[in-house]
N, C-alpha and C positions, 0 to 999 in steps of 0.2 A: 220948431224944427219939423219940417215935413218928412214924409216917409222916404223920399229919395235921399235926403241928407242923412237920415238915420241909417239907411242901408249903406250909404257911402262910408259913414263912420265905422260901421261894423266890418266892412270889407278892409278898410285901412288897418283897424286894430287886429283883425285876424291875420292879415298879411304880415304885419310887423312881427307879431308873436311867432308866426310860422317861420319867418326868416331867422329870428333870434334862436329858435329851437334847432333849426337846421345848422346854423353856425356852431352852436354848442355841441351838437352831435358830430359834426365834422372835426371839431377840435379834439373830441374824445376818441373817435375811431380812426381818423386819418393821421392825426398828429400824436396820438397816444397820450393825451393829457387827461389824467384821471380826475374827475370832479370830486370835490369833497361833499359831505352830507348836505351842507347849506346850499351848495351849487345845485344839487339835485332838487332841493326844495324850491329854489328859484325857478328851475325848469318846470316844476309842477305848477307854479304860479302862472308862468307863460302859457302852459298847456290849458289850464282852466280858463284863463282869459280868452284864449283862441277858441275854445269850444263854446263858451258863452257868446262870443261874437258871431260865430257861424250859426249857432242856433237862433240868435237874434235876427240874423239876416234871413234865414230860411222860414222861420215860424211867424205867425201873425201877432204874437204877444210881445211885441218889441219893447214895450215899456218895462215889462218884467225883466227882460235880459239887460236893458239899459241900467236898471236898478242893481242887477247882479254885478255888472261891471263897476258900478259905483261902490259896491262892497268889496269886490276882489282887488281893485287897484290899491286902496289904502292898506289892506292886509299885506299885499305883495310889497308895498313900500316899507312896511314895518320889518318884514323878513329881510329885505335888502339892507335896511339900516342896521339890523342886528348882525348880519354877515359883515358889513363894513366895520362895525365896532369891534368885532372879533379880529378882523384883519389888522386893525390899528392898535390892538392890544388893550382896548378899553373894557372888554369883556373877556373872561377866561375862555380859552379854546377847549371845547368839549368834544371835538370831532375825532381826535386821534385816539384810537384804541389798539390794544394789543391782544392777541388771542392768548389763552392760558393753557393751550394744549402742550403736552410735553414733547420735546424735540424728537425723541426716538420713535414714538408712536406716530407723530405727524409725518416724519420723514419716511417711515415704512409704508404708510397708507397712501400718501399723496405725492411723495417725492418733491415737496415744495420747501421753501425756506421756513425756518422755525417760527418766525413772527409774522403775523398777518397784520399789516398796518394800513389803516385808511388814510387818505391824504389829509393833511392838516388844513383846517379852515382858516388858520391864522396866517398862512403863507400867501403872499401876494404874487402868485405865480404868473398871472397874466395881467399886464398893465397897458394902459393906453394914455399917452401923455402924462405918465407918472402916477396915474390913479388906477386903483384896482377896478376890475369890471363891476364889482358890486356897487361901487360909487355911481357908475353910469346906469345900472339897474335901478338904483334908488332915484336918480334924476328922472328916468323914464317913467317909473311907476308913480312918483309923486306929481310929475308934470301932467301925466295922463289923468290922474285923479282930480287935480285942480281944474283941468280943462273940462272934464265931464261934470264936475260940480258946478262950473259956470254955465253949462248947458242944461242943468237939472231943472231950472225954473221954467224952461221952455217946455211946452206940452209935446210929448213924443207921440 
């Protein structure tokens, strides 16, 4: 794989991750869809992959950033699979927590509801064609990892 193709790959990966992050931020701030803990972890995966791709494009040590992508994509696929298993009930939902602050102190200080609840990771709040978005994240990360592993044997 020559330098031009590697740079093109880095641009495509960085662009895709940036678009995915922008869509998730739009969903959060424009449509008031609060992400759960695992959704935020998946955003972190997209961000790390985008930063690695931009650095790979800009810096001369392209082989190292290609290897970094080879490591980040499978880890991101594992996170997505874990989120998917939580959403399908195969793994216990650990995301929902309640605060233990007493109601009277909490109401006096902040004038907020008595229970602070994080969104549940088990709820499939956004679906596309009947599947939760974590399913598509898993397909994207696993497909990207398989694609890059197929290109791994070629000298970068």
